[in-house]
N, C-alpha and C positions, 0 to 999 in steps of 0.2 A: 427662849432659848428650846428649841425643838428637842426632845430627848428620845426619839425612837429610832431604831435602825434603819428606817428608809428615807430620811430627809437629812440633809446636812444642816448644820447651824447657820443661822442666817446671815452671819456674817462672812460666810464662805460659800458663794454659789458655785457649786461642782457637783458632778454626779453623786447620788446617793452611795454612802458607804456601805459595806457588806453587812450582812445581817449578824456576822459575829464580830463586829467592830469593837476591840477591847476598849478603845477611848470612851464609847458610848456606855458600855457597860460599867466602867469605873466611874462614870458620871452619875449614873442611876443609883449605884450602891453609895456614893458620898452623900447624895440626897437623902437616902433612908437612913443612913448613918448620923447624919447632922439634924435629922428630925424636921426638914422643910416640910411644911404642911400643904402649899399649895404648889402645884407644877403645871406648867403649860407644855402639851405636847403637839405634835404636827406630823403631817405626813400621811401616806395611804395605808400604813400597816401597824397603828399603834397598840393592836392587842396585846401583845405580850408585855409592853411597858406598862400599859393601864393595869394589867394584872399584878405585875410585880408592885407597882407604887400602890395600888388600892389594899393590897396586902398589909402595907406598911401604914394604913390609914391615911394616906395621902389624898387631898382633894385635887381633882383633875380637870383642868381647863384645856379643852382641845381646839385647836384652830382649825376653821372649816373654810373653804371658798366655793362650797356647793352644797346644796341642801342634801343632795344623795350622801355625801360624807358625812355630813351632821348626822343624819339618821343612823348610818352604820356605827359612828363613835357612840350614839346613845345606847345602842344594843350592846356595845363593849363596855358600857358602865362608867361613861364619863359623868361628871357631875354638873357641869355647866359648859357652855361654848363660847369660842370667840369666832363671830361670824365676819369674816374679812372680805371687804369689797375690793373690786378690781382697782380702787385708788391707792391701796396700800403700798407700802415699801416692802422690799424684799419679795419672798416668793407669792406671787398673785394666782397662782393655779392656771388652768389652760382653756377655761370657759369665758372669760371677760365678764363677768356679771357684776354690775356696779351695786352699791349698797342701797339705793332706792328699790331696786328689785329683790335684792338678796334679803334684807332685813325684812322686809314684807313677806316674803315667802317663809322665813324664820317664823315670824309671828303666827302665820296661818297653819303651819305643819309641825312644828317642834314643841315638845312636851316637857323641856327642860330650860332653865333661865340661860339667856345668852346676852353677850355685850357686844356692841359694835366696834368693828375695827377699821381703819382706813379711811382716810379724809377729815378726820376731827382734830379742830384746835381751838375752838370757841364754844361759848355757850350756846351759841345758835344751833350749833352742829349737835350738842347734848340735848337740846329741846328737841330736835327733829329725830334723833336715834330713839328717845323716850317714846316719841309718839308714834314711831314704827314699830314699837314693841319691846324694844331692847332695856336691859336692867341698867345700863350704863355705857360707857366708852373706853377705849382703850386707845392711849395716845403714844407713839413712838417717835415720829420725826418732830413732833411739837416739844416734847421732852428733850429731844437732843438740844434744842435752842433755848435753854434755860441756864442761869448762871451756874447752878450746881452741877451740870452735865460735865462728865470727867473727859471731855473732848477739846480739841484745840479751838480757841476763840474764832479764828480765822475760817473754820467749818462753820461755826454758828453764824458769823457775818455773811458767809456765802448762802446760806438757808433763807436769812432776812432778805437777801437782795435778789433772790430767784423768782421765777414766776412758775406756776402750776404747769406750764409746757417744758421744764427744763429737767424732765426724767426721760428714761429710755427703758425699753423692754428688751432682756438680753436673754440668752439660752432658750429662747422658744424653738429652735430646731432641734434641741435634746430634750423638750418637754419637761424644763425645769425652769421656767420662765421666771424672771427675777426684775423687778423694777428698781433701777440704779439712778444715782444722779448722773446726769448727762455730761461728763467731763471729757477732757480728751481720750482718756483712756478706755472710757465706756465706748465712745464713737469708733476708736481703734477694734475694740472687740465685735461691735456691730459690723464693722467692714468685712473681718475676718469670718464671721458666723455667715454673712450673706455670700461672700465669694469663694469659700472653701469648696474645692472640688471633692474632697474625699468624706467630709463629715466628720471627720476624727475630733473629738474633744480635746485632743493634746494640742491642736493648732490653736484654739482659744484660750486653753488653761492659764499661759503666762499672763494674759490680760485680766482675768478673773481672780487672780490670786487673793484669797482672803488675807494672807500676811501682809500684801501691798495696802490693802485697804485699812487694815489696822494701823500701819504706818500713818496714814492720812489723819487719823485722829489724834495722834502723838505730834507730829511735825508741822500740821496745818498747811501742807501743799495739797490742795483739793484735787490736783490733776496728777499725784503720784500712783494712785491706784482706783479701784473701784469702791463705791460704797453706796448703801441703800438710802433711798428717800422716798417719801410719798408724794403724790401730786399735791398734798395739803401744804407744801413750801409756798405755794401761792398766796395762801392765808396768813403766813407767819411774817410778822413786821417788827418784832422786838425781843429782847432776851431778857425777861423777866426771872425773878426767883420763882421757885416752885410754889410757895406760898401766895405769891402775887398772881401767878397764873391761875391757880385753883380758884381763889378768891374772886378773880374776874369771870372765870367760866362760870361759877356758881350764879354771880349775879346776873351776868347776861342771859343765862339759861330761864332765871327767875322772870327777867324782863321780857324775854321772848314769848314765855308761857302766859304772862299778863296780856301781852298784846293780842295774842291769838284769842284769848277769852273776850278782850274788848271788841272784838269784831262781831261777835254774836249779841243778841238781845233776845229777853224771853219774849215769847208770843203773846200778843195783848190778850186780855181777857175778853170773852164773847160777851156781849151786853145782851144776849137773848136769854 
């Protein structure tokens, strides 16, 4: 959940709230009062939030979709970073940089630890992220499709049956691009975005209501509202428990790294 004043909560793709948003101020104070130790922030102006939370000895993980923003966040004092590739669900940024490039750039330039986000669902992905310099992976869509996830089973079944092509980018016109599951409401929103003569956000707002999106997770009608999903849906084929998923990912990652090592052999010793 991003908690700065410049970006909305991920479940509600709409224009950023104003800097004096009482709701976000209250959320930050609750975090401090409850002694929460790790918080993820996002958006283009996290400075005031970081300052407030760091004063309460909170560890800050900041989401970035570009290296430039990552460097700015480091200057503001974040402890580690979530490097989010273009494959991710929700807010993808405006530069469309996929993780193969973004993670490698992070490894080259960043001086704080980072985790890889966007497009990860299995141990092979974890092994790849580690090879590219990440300390680990962050999974959202994959965890939605576990037995413990508190969303309707029909949503999970929809993810299992989906392909990597079943997402769409919405709100690009307003530079608030979000990757959503390509259901009927998302397609209607895209049509309005493309055909609007005024460019007024009010025309598309009813289609991207976060309230309708939350109802999807409760009632299981996957076409009732918009909801976020990453391209990783094409890699998800079952609904395991979290324990089963993590055990499998660990095993797959070790197997992937062993396979990589098996491709190499020591150079033969010279007989000279």
